[in-house]
Each structure stands twice: as structure tokens, then as C-alpha cells.
C-alpha positions, -999 to 999 in steps of 0.1 A, spaced: 226 101 663 217 69 684 214 34 663 234 52 637 255 27 613 239 -2 635 235 -32 617 197 -44 612 186 -72 632 169 -100 619 133 -102 622 111 -130 635 95 -151 609 60 -138 605 25 -156 586 13 -142 561 -15 -149 536 -15 -139 497 -40 -143 471 -23 -165 442 -46 -176 414 -78 -170 435 -65 -192 464 -56 -178 499 -19 -190 504 -4 -188 539 34 -184 541 61 -178 566 82 -150 559 118 -152 569 137 -119 568 176 -121 576 208 -105 564 210 -127 530 212 -107 497 187 -129 477 150 -138 478 141 -173 480 110 -194 478 108 -232 497 79 -253 495 79 -284 517 55 -303 540 54 -269 563 39 -251 532 57 -221 514 85 -202 532 99 -171 516 131 -157 528 140 -122 519 166 -95 528 158 -72 557 148 -41 536 131 -60 509 95 -41 505 65 -62 513 51 -50 477 83 -66 460 77 -99 475 41 -100 466 49 -91 430 75 -118 425 50 -145 445 24 -131 417 45 -138 391 53 -175 404 17 -181 411 13 -209 387 45 -225 402 36 -221 439 2 -235 436 11 -263 417 40 -270 439 16 -269 469 -9 -291 452 19 -317 445 28 -317 482 -6 -323 495 -13 -353 472 20 -368 485 9 -366 522 4 -404 536 -26 -405 553 -27 -401 591 -27 -430 612 -62 -439 629 -44 -460 656 -71 -489 653 -66 -524 657 -49 -538 628 -30 -505 619 0 -514 603 34 -496 619 71 -495 605 96 -507 625 135 -506 612 125 -511 576 98 -540 584 60 -540 594 43 -543 626 6 -549 630 -10 -529 660 -30 -554 679 -51 -534 709 -62 -551 742 -81 -533 769 -62 -532 804 -34 -515 814 -5 -539 805 32 -531 797 31 -526 754 53 -555 740 61 -571 705 53 -607 697 64 -613 663 49 -588 640 25 -578 662 26 -549 685 4 -559 715 -9 -524 732 -32 -525 763 -52 -494 771 -81 -488 793 -104 -479 763 -91 -491 726 -111 -463 711 -89 -438 728 -68 -426 697 -49 -405 715 -45 -429 742 -31 -456 718 -8 -431 702 8 -422 733 17 -456 746 27 -466 710 52 -436 710 64 -445 744 74 -477 732 90 -464 700 110 -440 722 120 -471 747 135 -490 715 153 -459 701 169 -452 732 187 -488 730 193 -493 694 202 -455 686 228 -458 714 242 -493 700 248 -477 664 265 -449 678 288 -472 701 293 -491 667 304 -461 645 319 -439 671 353 -461 677 358 -468 640 356 -431 635 383 -426 657 361 -409 683 346 -412 718 312 -421 725 295 -393 724 264 -383 749 233 -392 731 199 -374 732 169 -385 717 148 -358 698 113 -356 686 116 -326 661 97 -326 629 121 -308 608 153 -328 613 166 -364 619 197 -354 640 219 -327 655 254 -323 670 265 -291 688 299 -277 694 303 -295 725 301 -333 706 267 -342 720 243 -355 696 206 -360 692 188 -383 671 152 -385 663 133 -414 678 111 -417 648 141 -433 630 132 -466 646 109 -469 616 135 -470 591 156 -497 580 193 -498 597 210 -481 564 192 -449 567 195 -451 606 236 -458 601 236 -427 576 224 -403 600 244 -416 628 275 -411 607 265 -380 594 261 -367 631 293 -381 642 311 -366 612 300 -333 630 321 -338 658 353 -336 632 336 -313 612 308 -289 625 297 -278 589 289 -295 557 318 -288 538 336 -310 515 359 -322 539 330 -330 563 312 -351 533 347 -370 528 343 -381 567 310 -392 556 317 -408 526 351 -427 544 328 -445 571 295 -450 553 302 -450 514 266 -456 505 255 -423 521 236 -410 491 213 -434 486 207 -440 523 198 -399 523 176 -402 493 155 -431 506 151 -412 537 144 -381 520 118 -403 501 103 -418 531 104 -389 557 69 -379 554 56 -415 563 81 -414 592 66 -382 605 31 -395 610 40 -414 641 
């Protein structure tokens, strides 16, 4: 019989909505070969992970049983969300753990830092999208040089050749390393203190040695960045603020 004994294939994540506590709650359903059902709430909202053959009615029943928890946690996340940047003159931006004041000028000049001011010239200073585009471009330029310098600092100390580095704008991770030993680092890290940046750099370099999160991997991280646990906590705490940029 065609398909007999064939292992079910993971389904594409699907967007669903369920009524909990009288409130429509959107969520992302991810089905896979896992054996347990999991619920995760983060800045993206509610995610439900379930085995491939779990009936939808069973998931609905479990969500209903956890309605109070789901609604409360989602409310907590909404309240923790930092205000969006307005991209106006005088806006405070974060840079390497410090602050820069956004100073807008009418024109087409190059974005440049002067002391604690970031001077941005745009044809129309009221054009928030135009201001955002130029600020992001400036941050990416700084990231290309600074993050490469930090990778170049740690790689030899870890007995590694300096790997190929690319910038990422991912909204879900600060860095990644592939099987070829190539590293991607998020340019938004330029808002963080060097301690948090260095933790991410060492974390990704350690993946060249151990492409997993085994105890051996964390031992490599701890050897070359002993304060990694504090840096990771601080980054998690500040991550929402960094992602505004």
C-alpha cells in the first residue's frame, strides 16, 4: 500500500485563534515528531508545540484548562514591551551600553557621531521611515567593523582561525554558526555593552568546537568567558529594548 509505514512529516506552522477567558487569543501551532505538548509565551505571543497526531480538540481542551495562565502571561508580556521609537529629534538611542541623542538635520549628509549626538541628515526630518533607514544603516556599518574586531580578538585565544563573519537582522536570535564554521551576528548587538557582545561572540565561536549545547559546549564558553551567565541574563533582560531599533 503506498505510504504504508512511512513516517509522518512535520507540518508547516499554522496560525490559529482560540477564545480564552472571553478574549480571542491568536497562537502559532507547530506540529512535529515530538512526544509531548508544550506551550511557550514570548514577545511573539503564544506558541503551541504538539505531536503530529494530537487531535485539535485535545489541544483546545488543554488551552482551556490553562486559560488563566495564558491570558496572564500574555498580559505580562504586553506590559513589558518597551515603547516603540518615534524617530524624532532628541530621541535617545542605545550604543555600546551608553546613550546617543538623535539629532536630525535637513539635508543629504552622511550620518555621523559627534560626542553623544548622532547627527542624521534627511530631506524631511519628519519622515520617520527615512530617519529609521539612515540610523539602521549607520548601526550596520559600525557593527561590520566592531563585531569583526571582537571575533578577531577571541578566535585566536580559543585556538581557532578567524571565521567568516556576516551580519544578521534576525528578530529571534543574536547569533548563529553553521556546520562550515561561518558565523552570523546580529547588528542590533551594537546597542549592548561589550560584555554582552563578547558573550555572544564566544558563544558562537564555541559552536565551531561543539555544534550543540552540550555540557562540553558550555565548558568551552565558560573557559573563555567565565562571566557568561550574567551576560546572558542581562542580554535576555534588555533584548526587547534592543529589538526596537
